[in-house]
VOTORMAR-125391 format. One record per atom (N, C-alpha, C): x, y, z negated. Coordinates in pm, whole numbers, plus 50000, padded with zeros to 5 digits. Layout:
REM residues N
XYZ...
This chain:
REM residues 638
200313195349136201043192149013201333204948938200543207948837200723220448763200653217748614201473225148540201423224148395200073229648348199493223448247198143227248205198093241548153199233246648099199193260148043199333270948150199633267148273199803277048379198443280848438198273293848465197053298848529197193299048681198313294048731198603295248875197483289548961197043277448933196043271049020194763279249028194303284448914193063292348912193243305248992194383311848973194633324549041194773322249192195493311749230195693308949373194363305449439193513297849367192203294149424191313306449440191393315849345190623328349356191033335649484192353336549509192803343149631192293335649755192403322449757191953314649873190463316549899189703317049791188243318049800187803331649855188473342349809188043355849847189233365349846190053365249952191253373649954190973388449932189863393449989189573407649974189213411149830188473402549764188153405049622189423404349538190303394949571191553393249495192403405949505192663410649628193533422149644192833435149606191503435549619190763447249572190883448949422190853437749352191013438149206192443442349170193443436749241194843440449214195073455349239194333461049335194523475149372194043484749264193293479749166192863488449056194033492948969195163486048980196343489748901197143501048965196653505949078197323516949149196383528949150196933541149143196103553249151195973557549297194753561249335194463565049474193843578949477194163586849580193483599549602192123597249667192083586849750190833583049816190813567949828189683561749792189583547249802189383543049947189613530449972189573524750107188163523350161188053523650293186793520050358186643504850360187753497950383187773483350382189043478750311188913468550226190123462650168190993457250281190353450750378191093445850495190293448550621190943454950717190313457650847190953448350951190243437850991190853427951082191023433051224190453444651255190443449351394191513459751424192313463451324193353473451350194733467151336195723473651393197083468551381197303455951461198393449151430198793437151505198103424551454197693424651328196933413251274195913417851171195603431051171194743436951069195553445850977194873454750901195563463750808194863463750673195653465050567195133465050430194833479350383193713480550312193293493050246193123504550347192533501150459192283511050564191393522150511191783534550541191013546250499191423552050365192203544450286192623549350154193743559450168193863568150066194963577750059195653576649924196983578449924197743576049802199103582749814199913581849709201303586049715202133576749628203133570449687203933560549616204753566849505205383578349530206213584649428205373589049308204173593849332203273597449222203013585449132202763573949195202503561849118203733556949042204923560049096206163555849030206573565248916206153577848922206693587948831205613595748756204943605148825204023614448759202953607248676202473596348728201403588848661201803584948519203063580548504203523576348371203743588248279204193599448337204353611748258202993616548208202013616448297200653620848260200023611648155200453599148154199923589548056200633590647921201563600347907202213602647778203473594647756204043589047865205223580647849206453586847913206453600147921207543607247987208903605647921208923602947791210203601747720210813587747728210083578447790210603564747805211673564447914212683555947896213713554247999213093548848128213403555548239212933550948369214053544248447215263550248442216373545248522217673546048444218413535048442219743534548382220763532748495221743541548499222843540448595224073535348520224613524148566225783518048501226853515548608227993522148592229063521348692230393517848627230743504848623232043501248568233203506548653232963509448781234053514148867234403528748842233463536348781233783550148743233743552248592233373541648519233283542848373232133551748329231033551748405229903560648378228643552748345227913557348243226573552248215225673564248188224513564548250223583575548228222153570448235221303575448145219903571548143219023583548175218033581548261217043591748295215693587348242215003596248170213633593348127212693595548246211423591648227210433594248333210263609248355210313617148247210263631748263211413636748348212623632248314213823636848385213863632248529213493619648552213523614448688212473621448775211293624048719210253631248793210733645148832211393652048737211913665448765212993665148874213913655348865214973654148965214393651749104213413642749111212833639049240212013650549298211233657349214210413668549262211293679849316212433682249249213363692649294214043688449425214493675849432215133670949553214153670949671212893668049643211853668749748211753682749805211833692749717211773706649762212983710149849214143704549816215333706449900215063701150041214473689250049214153683250180213193692150258212173697150190211213706050257211923718450310212843723850229213533736150267214483734250386214973722150408215843719850525215033715150646213683715450632212843713050749212183699450759212253691150653211633677850658210133679050629209323673350716207873673650701207323659450683206063658750640205393645850627205433638350761205853625850756205953617650878207323617750941208163627650906209543627850957210343616550896211393612350967212283602150913213533608350850213993602150743215223606350674216073593850654217303594050703218203582750677218963585350547219043575050464219773575650337220963566150348222163571850334223423564350356224243566350228223943557950127224403560949991225023548849922225913551349826226403540549739225383537449630225723528149543224813524049436224913533649317224273545149336224223555249231222773559549211222503566249100221133570049068220513578649177221333587249241220813596349344220273588949465220713576649488220163568749600218683565949578218323562149455216913559749421216133572949424216753583649374216083596749378215783600849522216713598049613216523601649754215323594149813215213581249782214083573449832212753579149781212713581849652211483586849591211153600949639212183609049665211953622649715211293622249853211753612949938211113611350069209663607050052209443596949967208093591749945207163602749892207703611649811206893622149748206273631549851207043634649956206533644150057206023637050182205943623750175205393616250288206363614550403207663617150378208673614350481208993599450477209423594050589209703579650602211203577550586211623570850479213063568950461213543556050527214803556550570215463544650622216833543850556216973534750464218223533150390219163524450472220343529650498221393522150566222493519750466222943507550458223963503550362225153513250365225513518950252226633528150244227923521750295228653528750380229893523350434229723515250561228463514150609228203507350736229023513750847229453505850943230273510851053229533521751130230323531251184229743542951251228833539151367229243529451449228423525851565227103519451524227133511751412225883505651362224953516451306225523525951235224723537151184224133545051300224913546851406224443554351523223233547751587223223534351597222063527451657220813529751574220963530551443219823532951354219353547451362220303556651379219933570751399219113572251527219553565651633218843566851760217473560351757217313549751677216023543051670215043550651580215543555351464214653562051367214443576851400215413582851469215363597251504215113605951379216043605551284215833612851159216023627951176215233635651102215423650051094216613653251004216783645050899217863647450802218503634350760219753635550714220463624150657220953628050518220713619150420221183621150283222323611250258223483616450216224643607750202225493612550085226593605350064227563608849960228943609250025229873615849958231213617050015231933603650021231593594649927232273581549926231503571349847231873558749866231413547749783232623540949723232403532549623233503525649557233183510749555234013502949623233853488349630234973482049547234663478349424235703473149335236693484249302237943482749345238963493049321239193501749444238423499049551238653505849680237643517149699238163529149728237303540549760237103541149911235833541649954235523542150097234903555650128235583563550209235063576650249233903574850346232723580150312231543578850397231453589750503231903601950470231653613350558232293611650697233533606650708234063604450844233233594450924232713584150858231853574450926230553580950971229983589250883228733596150915228943605951031230023613751025230293623351134230483616151267231193604951266231423597251389230103591651441229243586751351227953581251392227093591851459227083603951402226293614851461226863618651598228173618151608228823621051737228403610651842228323597751801227963587051894226473587051929225643591551835224193590551853223663601051952222633597152024221963606652113221113616352032220513611351924219693619651836220583626551734220433639551719221253647051624220373652351511220603648051387219823653451276220123668251256219133675851211219343690151193220003693351060219983683850965220563686550833221153673850773222293675450706222893664650627223103669850485222593662750387222733666650247223753657350185224903662750143226043654650103226323656149953226273644949882226613644949739228123643149725228793653149673230253652449656230583644149531231433633949551231913625849438233403628949419233863629749296235253633949272236293624249327235923611649353236903601849402237353604849544236533611849622236923615649760235933626149809236293638749798235393649349842235383650249994234243654450049234063654750194234093669050246234463670350373234373683350439232913686250472232553698850465231173703150493231173711050624230303706950715230203713850844229173725150831229593737750844228663749050826227503748250926226323751550875225143751850961224403738550970225093727650937224433714450940224443707850803225573708550735225733701350608225393710250488224753704050390224433710850265225073703050150225683710350057226203704049936225023700549846224863687849818223703682649743223523689949611224573690249528224473696249394224143711149402224773718049497224503732349512223063734849556222583726849651221213728549700220193726049590220443715449509219533712349398219563723649295220763728549262220883739349162220163751949207220323755549336219673767449389218153765949386217683754249428216243751649430215663752049289216403746349194215943746449055215913760648999216923768449034216973782248983215793790449033215263786649148214093793649204212773787749152212893777249068211703771049011210883763349112211533758949219210803751949326210783736849304209593731349309209413716949306208343713349408208483701849470207473697249566206543687349497205263689349517204283679949461204083668049553203463657349501203213645549586202163648449693202433643949813201543646049928200693633649950199403635549971198523624150000198783619050142199083606150152199263599850283198293588050294198103583450415197233571750433197923559250378197123550250325197673537550275198403530150386197953532050510198553525150625199703532950687200013544950636201173552350685202453545650638203533546950716204793540550674205453547550556205943539450463206753544350350208213544450390208643533450454210043532650495210203523450616211373524650678211823515450783213153509650735213263496450734214513489750693214983481050808216183483750853216703476550969217313463250929216923452851002217473439550981218063434951115219073426751108219773422851231218843415551326218933418851453218153412051556219033402451634218443392151691219213382251766219803388251893219223399151944219733405352065220843415352036221123417551910222143427451873221533440951841220333443751892219643456151861218883454151730219153462151626218493459751497216983461651503216283454051420214823454951414214443463551294213593473651318213163482551211211903477451144212063470451032210913465050958210183476750891208893477950920208073488750865207383483950737207333492750637206593489950514205583501050495204323497750468203323508150448203263512250301202453522450272202373527650136201423519750046200193517650092199183511950003199383497449967199443488850070199603474550045200893471349971201953478650002203253477049937203133479249786202453490049747202303492749603201483481949534200403477949598199503468049536200233454849514200953450249617201643437349606202753437849501203603448249506204723448949412204253450549268203243458849248202713460749112202193447449059201523439749143200973426849101202093417249058203213417549129204283407849099204963410548966205023422948923205833426148804205363418748680204073417948660203563410348544203283395848580202603393648692202143380148724203263370748766204283376148833205393367548873206573368748777207063381148756208283382948676208023383848526206763385548487206373386148345207023397848272207043409448336207623421448278206513430548227206713436148109205783445948054206353459948072205493470248083205983483948087206903486847969207983494147997208943497347890210103487747880209993475947941211093466247935212103469048046213333464248026214413466848122214523455148219214343458348347214403448448454215583452148543216443442248571217643445148651217683436348775217583442748891217843435949018219253439649061220173430149050221583432749081221793431149232221223440449306221323440449451221853454049492221553458249612221953471149664220743477549730220633490749721219473497449782219453495949934220563491649994220583489250138219823476850181219503468250086218793455750117217363456450067216533447450114215113447850078214913445749928215733437449864215593435449720215793448649646216743456749695216963469649632215773479049649215153478649767213953486749789212843482349693212563469249695211413464149621211613464149470212823459949424212953456949281214043464749208214763473849279215533484049206214703496749202214173500749317213453513449324211983512149287211203505149369209763507049362209023499049254209153485849255208303477849166208473481049017209703481848964209813484748820209193498248783209363508248869208833521548838207313522048857206783514948954205323513848967204713508048839205453499048778204953491748661205233499048529206013509848535206363516848412207453509948333208253501648400209383495048335210613503948350211753499148301213023506148316213863498448417214333505148520215143498548622216613502048603217483493648656218913495248635219643495748770220433506248791221253507748911222703504948870223293494348927224613489648887225603491549001226633499448979227673501549078228893493149039228823480349073229893471149037229683457749104230473448149065230423434749125230163424449014229773412149053229613401648951230943397148893232013398148970233363394948920234293406348962235333408748881236333418648920236083432648870234913435248809234683448748753234233447648607235053443248512236453439648535236683424648553235703416148514235913401648516234583394648540234573381548524233363373648549232333374748435232603383548339231643386148232230893399148253231073405448369230463418648395228943418448377228273408348433226813407748421226373406348275227133398448199226733396048059226873408947978227903416748009228093429547940226913438747966226483439648093225373448548129224083444148059223813431048062222593425748000222563429047851223683426347781223743428647637223643443547604224363451847680224423466247649223073473047670222353469147775221123476247810219853468447775219993457247708218853449147664217953445047783218603439347884217903434748004217103422147970215813421948003214983410147974214963400348091215133405548215215163396748332216193401848431217003392548482217993395548584217573388948714217633396448824217313391448957218553393849042219153383049094220353384649175220403373549280221463373549359221613363549465222363351449412222063339449463222803327449420224303328949438224713336249542226143337749567226853345049453226143353949382226733360749266227053350549158226133341249138226373331149034227423321049076227503318249206228573309349250229933315949229229993329249248231253336549225231623336249077230633338248990230883337848845231313323848803230613313748855230923299748821232323295948869232723301048985234053298149038235143303548945234953316148897235963322448812235923317648668234753313848622234593309848481233723297348475234243285948527233393273848540232823268848408233523271448297233023266948167232083277148101231913288748164231033298948107231553304647975232863304647958233423308947828233163323747799233033332047905232803346347883231383349247833230463339947858229073342047816228983343647664229773335547593229723335647446230203348447382230823357247460231323369947404230223380447390229043377647443227983387747446226683382247385225903391247327224593387747272223563388747384223163377247436222193376847546220803372647498220523374747370219243370447315218063377847377218323389547438217253397247502216803390947633217673383047698217393377747832216383366347826215293367847904214233357647905214263348848029214763354348141214713346548266215733351948365216183342948451217053346448563216323342748692216273352248787215633350048916216683350649026216663340849115217623340049225216883340549358217413348449453216863348749589217903355249679217693354249809218603360449905219293350149993219563338649935220083327250010219643314849934219673303550001219253291149937220033288749809219313286049699219953283449570220193268349559221463264449565221753250049557221503245149415221023232749400220683227449268221833228249167223073226349211224193226349116224373240049050224223250649128224323264149072223173266748976221973262349013220813263948925221033256748792221503244448800221713236648677222783243048589223833248248652224903254748577224353266848501223543274948571222983286848508222023283148395221213272848417220293268348311221053263948187222093256148210222863250548100223593261448021224163271248092224973281448026224143292547962223023296348028222253307747979221093303747889220673291247899219583286147815218283294047834218023298447958216753305047992216243298848122214943300348153214453295448282215183302248397215583294348496216233299548615215283297348732214803308248789213733307748888214283310649027214253300549112214593302349253213323306949323213373317949397212193321749475212623326149614211703324449708212023325849850211203337049910211923346349973211223356950047212123362550154211603371750233212323377050347212223392250349213143398550422213053413050443211673416650494211163408550584209873411350648208713410950549208773402150450207643400950357207723411150243208933415150203209073425350100208883420449958208373408449941208233402149809208143387249830208043379649721208293365249736207133357749798207493349149893206543340149960206213328549868207233323049805207053311449717207963312949597207483308449483208283309149362207573302349247208153303749129207573298149007207133309948920205813312448914205333324948854205393324948702206403331048648206613331148503205413337748432204903348548492203813355748429202513348048423202303338748516201093330448515201293317648435202513315148391202853302748322203673293848413204833289848363205763282048446205173268748489205443265148613205133251848665206363243048646206213229748654207393221048642208433224648747209683224648707210793228248796211243216048876211453218249006212103208049090213313214749153214493210549111215703216849164215773215149315216103226149382216153225849528214913231449593213843233649513212613239449565212313252649495211953263149571211503275549508210053274549458209543262549447208233259149389207113261049491206133269449463204893269349542204593283049601203673283149697203273295649763202573304949666202873317849676202183327949597200843331749661199903337049581198663341949641198973351749754198263350249865198533358149984199213350050091199923339650048200673331250143200163316850136199903311250254199643296850265200743291350356201333280250317202473275050392202103262450468202383262550599202223250750683203583247550744203853234650763205073230350831204663224950968205253230851074204823227751211205973221851291205613212851385206633208051478206773218051593207633214951690207903224351798206673227551883205683218651878204453220751955203353227451874203673231251749202673237851664201773228251590202093215151595201293205151522201693205251376200683204951290200953205251146201473191751098202593192151025203233179950979202783176350838203003163850801202593158950670203663161250564203383156250444204303157750331205663151750365206723158950327208113154450341208583153350487207803158950581208243159350721208783173350750210003173950803210663186750821210313193250954210053206350949209773214151069209953228851038209293237351114209373251851091208263255850994208623263650892207623268450796206943280650855205613280250860204843291250918203703295050823203253307650834202233313050745201023317050829199843311250802198653315350877198353330250856197963337050963197603351150954196223352750890195943364250826196793376150819197833375050709198913382750724199893383850617199293392050504199713389750380199143397150267199653411450258199093419550169199613433050148201103432650116201813443250160203243444150133204123438850244203563430650333204353425150444204383435150560205343433250649205473442850759204243442650849203683454350882202593454650979203093454251123204373458451143204963458451277206433462051264207123463651378208473468951384208403483451431209343491551382209293505851412209343508351563208243514451613208183518251753208203506751851207893494451805208033483151896207073471851860205793474151885204783463851859205043451151940205493453152064205723441652153206803432452094207903438352048208973430151991208513423351862207673430251786207123424251664206363411451698205463412351798204683400551835205583389351887206553393151971207453382952028208323376451922208753384051824209673379051721208983370051619207703373051590207083366351476205753359251504205003363751604203613359151616203353350151737204323348951829204013341551953204463326951951205383323351861205853309451861204723299751831203883303351734202733295051697201513304251689200523301751772199343310351777198623310351641198323322551592197613323851464198503323251342199823322751365200773321551256201863332251264202423335551148203703342351138204763331551121205753331251210206833321451200207943326951112208323319551008209393324150919210773321950977210863313551082212153309151139213013301851036212373296750931213063288450833212573274050848213513264750838213183250650848213063244750708212123235650692211963229250562210773219950560210293216850442209163207750430208413210450300207213204950292206403205250170206353191050115206503189649984206383176049929204923173049895204683161549836203313157149811202603166049707203343174049629202743183049532202603197349584202943199449712202853212849768204043221649739205103215949681206343223549659207073224849792207573236849819208263239249945209773237749927210413232250027211873230950030212353238050156213053249150137213563257050249215003252650270215253245450378216543238950395217563247350473217093255250569218023262850652217223271750746217883281750804217273288550918217123278251030216113279851113215913270051220217133269251310217903280251319219143280151397220193270951336220063267951206221063259951136220683245151127219603241251193219273227051205220063221851325220933212151302221823207651409221373194251467221773191951590221373179851661222593170951680222653160151603223783150751610223303137951678223693136251802223323124251879221823121851874221053132751891219593131451895218923132151759219693131951651219123132951517219153147551470217983153051434217933166651381218253166351232219333172951195219813172551057219943186551000219623187950874219673200850807221043203150744221683214350783222963217550719222753220750571221583226150538221283229050397221263216450312220733205650367220703192950294222133187950270222993189450371224393185250355225093193950250224833207050254225443216050156225033212250014223783208050000223283204049868224083192349813224423182949899225203171249858226643175349827227243183449915228633187749896228793195249764227803203749733227883212049612227883203749483227513190949493227513182449374228923178549329229893180149418231263176549380231733186049270232263180749160232603189249045233663199849072234493197949174235553207849202235113218749299233893217449357233433226849460232653238249396233113250649417232413262449367231303266549463231593266749592230573269449693231013263449826230063262349918230373255650044229473260750155229863257750277229023260450393229223249050492228143244950556228203234750661227633240950789228363239550899227893244651028227923233351131227213235251240227263225651350228243230351456229183221751491230213225051590229943216851717230073223151833229793216451960230693204151979230093193252028230843180852053230353174952186231303171552273230963166852408230163153952405230413145452307229763132352301228423132952228228393139152110227193138652025226373151552026226773161252103226033173952106226563183652003226423179951876226983187651765227493178251657228513182851584229003175751466229093185751351228773181251230228873190451117230323192951076230613205151032231913208550974231663215450841232373210850740232163216150605233333224650558233023235650491234023244750437233823245450285234893242850210234813242050065235633253049999235033259849902235773268849813235803261949677236993260249621237143252549498237063261649375236693255649263236663262749136238053267849100238093278849027239373284048979240053273548892241353272048911242113262748826242203248548879241513245448990241593231849046242943230349116243743220449072245093218749129245263205449200244183197949214244273184949281244593186449428245053175649488245353175549630244083178049711244143187849801242953191749877242443180449966243353172750023242933161750111242113151550035242483149249911241763139749827240333144749802240213157549773238883163249749238043162749877238663165949990237943165550118237423151550147238223141550120237793127650143236633123850051236693128449928235603125449833234293131849878234393143949934233193150749983232613143350103233453138650192232983130750307232233118350258232783111650158232133099650102230783103050040230713114449970229453118549908228343119850012228643126850123227633129050226227293115850295228303107650320228073094750385227163085850300227393086050169226593077650080225173082950064225023096350065223713102250035222843103550159223423108150271222643110450393222823099050493224023092950491224273081550578225223084650691225693074150759226623075950871226053084450984224693085450991224063093051098224513107651097224923112750979225363126650970226683128951040227463118351062228783119451128229623130551063229603130650930230253141350854231703137550826232623143350904234043139850890234943152150878234553163250940235373175350938235103183450812236033183150719235903190650595237213197950569237143210450528238383218050504238203227550386239213228250301239233237650189239653251450240238903261650202239243275450238239283283850110239953295350116240053303949998238723310949968237983314550072236713321650054235883320350182234603323450170233683322550284233273336550328233113338650460232663351850506231203354050471230913365750414229553368550369229163382850403227843385050408227333398650414227483404650274227263417650266227373424150136226263419950040225203414050093224153408950005224413394449966225523388550018225903375149975225493363950066224943366850183224573356150276225803351750355226003338550359227153333150432226913334550582227933339250653227803341950797228073329250878227153319850869227333306750933227373307851086226523316551142226453317651289227783322551345228413332051277229713337051323230783326051310230743318651200231683307551183231523297151294230273294551331230023284751437230603289451571230423302351600230973307651726232493306551728233133309351615234593308251608235013293751631234313284451564234643270251577234423265151719233403270451787233093266051924233913273252029234723282951986235523290452082234693299952166233513303752116232643313152187233063327552156232683337152242232933351252210232173354952083232793362751997232123367051874232603381051837231743387851762232093401151711231943400951560232663409551494232573410351348231223416451310230383409251234229063414751199229183427651117228283436851143228323449851075228143448450924227433437850882227103436450740228173429050660229293425450723230283416950655230923424250538231213416750432231813422550312233303425050332234023415350392235463416850415235833410150547236073418050652236353412250785237573403050788238523404950697239743396750697239453381950678238313378850617237983364750590237803357050721237283363750825237073356850953238413352251012239463360250996240783356051043241283343950965240973343550835241353332050753240653319350803239353320650831238573309150882239133304651017239453314451102240013311451234241323303551219242153307551123243433300851101243253286651053242313284550961242053271050909241533261951021240613267251103240073259451214241173255951316242023265751344243123263351439244033252251389244233251751257245053241251197244463227451213243143227051238242463214151262242183212051411242773220451496242573218951639241213223351686240583232651613239233237351648239283252351676238313257251752238243271351783239143274751901239023287551942239823291952057241193296652013
């Protein structure tokens, strides 16, 4: 089912017919020092490798290439910080100069091609410069979310074994200043691996102590290097060499280091900028994420700059800096044509300003599309955004492991008909099958695990850092010949995918497998509900029972019990008595990671009275105590 004006079907069929020709053609948009021996080598790596034998440099493609093409005076990066009242724009000339100088600083403190560098930074322009500086000299960066707990940072130091760490004295979360240096010093103390150098950017909100012999003042080091006229040029690396390692939480508690290579990563991201996001060079693209997450790697740092667009680094929140109109101010001020953010950001905006009254204060005529990813986008939030912004709202689905979208609605190829609740169709490179527990392929509208036949396309992880065995066990062994997404869902008769929940979030109620995501979709339809979460709670009789948590829109003053009863009726009418949906409770807020993912697994452990620890990625640990109190009031939890 495709709109006649969309080129999607033709493009997807070309990829299916000849994947190597498809990606070989896409690779022409990237500059190479040496072309590949094979577009795809099926005999190397864990499932084959893309662009084997080729040599390239990612930072060169992001920076120098555009300067050499005569576009050095175009804006490359805009830094906007409502928490410090700062806005600054860097041209491609300026950003190239900053990165080349910072690269020379890294070389001077002993960083060589292939060495690892941990970046522990807030959302400032220098965070992107640090990533590009590593890429320029062929060092492998590993960005750790600024303000991460010391013990979590220590585990990443021990796994990556960095020669150097690049950090800042502090980060700013809303009105709160968080000192990074004490956390960094403690992490190095805890870690077995000791970096030989730390480069610290001093911020006036909280200056850090410098340890002689190990720590370097960032600004001083850059100034000294510049005064000596030293700049580092781009180093040729293999297309299959790692560009970065990004740690994602593992089920065993030990983080998994997702590896991203240089060549395939560039080809895939460059292809998406026009074909998926419909961005032209010179236009302003804003991914309102954080460089600590994969979206920040792919669509704050690399993809916009590979494409010659202008990227935006925002040090603020969707609400509270100063209000729920923060995003609209940024879009209007910087002429943003496309915004990419998490559904949870829009749920927060909708909660504070349900009528969208702040939208009318700004000229958003420049905005062409809104893209949502990071967590399941419930239809009610999508409809609200469509109605208020009057632009296409594109839900797309991807993972840290894939680095770009698995399924979506490709604006650049021509929009397909929208089905709320579905991120639309598979992108070229990905074929989606829905499998039962035995690996049998299921039919239309039958729910199971979504899996992708191998090989994975360019840009996806080739392995985990230093752990091929864990890579195979985590992703390739559940279904032979497939990458398992660990997401549950189904394909409809038109090939549209519906991602309902992580497979861990499919609950078993008296033998019936039910999706918590489906229940959340129904709950979110209630007009007073801003956002919600449904988890499965252990029950001696039925195995598990669903429990719903509701956050209400600002200004709702109705009796909470009345709203809870209405929500129970909604689920009963829509899904049926089989859901056994009776436990519903209003809460002030939901526990989330800093990227906006609701911490359902932790909530379930609290409700079941199981041992639990505060996740390292949590935005505000106090919320878990609030959830614990609400559950205790209902006779649940320990």
